[in-house]
N, C-alpha and C positions, 0 to 999 in steps of 0.2 A: 870458545868466547874471548874476544879482545876487548880489553878495558882501557880506558884513557883517563888519566889523573891529571887535572888541571886546577888553576886557581878559580875561585867562584867569581861569577859576574852578575850584574842586575838581572839579567834575563833568568837566572836561576830561581828567582823569588817564588814563582807559581808552583814548579815541582818540589821545591824545598818546603814549601807550605804544605803540600799535599802529604809529603812524608812525616813531618813534624806535628801535623795536626791529626794524624792517625792514632786513635786510641790503642790499636793493637801494637803498633810500632813502639808507642811510648809508655806501654804498660809498666815496665820495670825502670823507667828512666825519670820521668816527670810528668806532670800533667801535659796534655796535648797543647800545643801553641795556637793562639790566635793569629790572625793575619798580622795584626799589630806586632806582636812579639818575633814572629819570623821575620819580618822586616827589620826589626831592630837586631836580631841575631846576624842576619846578612850584613847589615851596614857595620855593626860594631865587633863582628868576629870573622865572618865569612870574607870581607874584602879588606881587612888589615893585616899588617905585616906579622903580629902575634896576637892571638895564637894562630899558628899555621892551620888552615882550613883548606882542604882540596875538595874538589867535586870529582865524583867517579861517574864517568859515562860508559855506556856499553852500546851496543849497535842500535838499541832503541832510544838512545839520549841518557838523561840524567837517571842515574841508578842510585845514588846515595852520596855521602861524604864522608870524609876522614878528617879528624881534627887532632892535632898534637899540642898537649898541654905540657908546658915545661914546668917541673917542679922544683928543680935547683939547677945549677950550672951542670951537673953530671947526668942527669936523669930527664926522660921525658915519657909521657903515658900517649899512646897512640890508640885512638878509639873511634 
């Protein structure tokens, strides 16, 4: 399986919302996102310089995303 990692784009809104609104996906994270909250996440995080957010695509398209949270000058969480 080949994966492609890239910066988020506006057209990621629909597949991102399918992921973030799924109760099973969000079970241990936070409540499922509304469309409005997903759009805000894309605008305020996904398409900004920080935090670094990347889309992961496979041969079928959008597979998920990776976010890098800086905690201090010497460390970062990747999740």
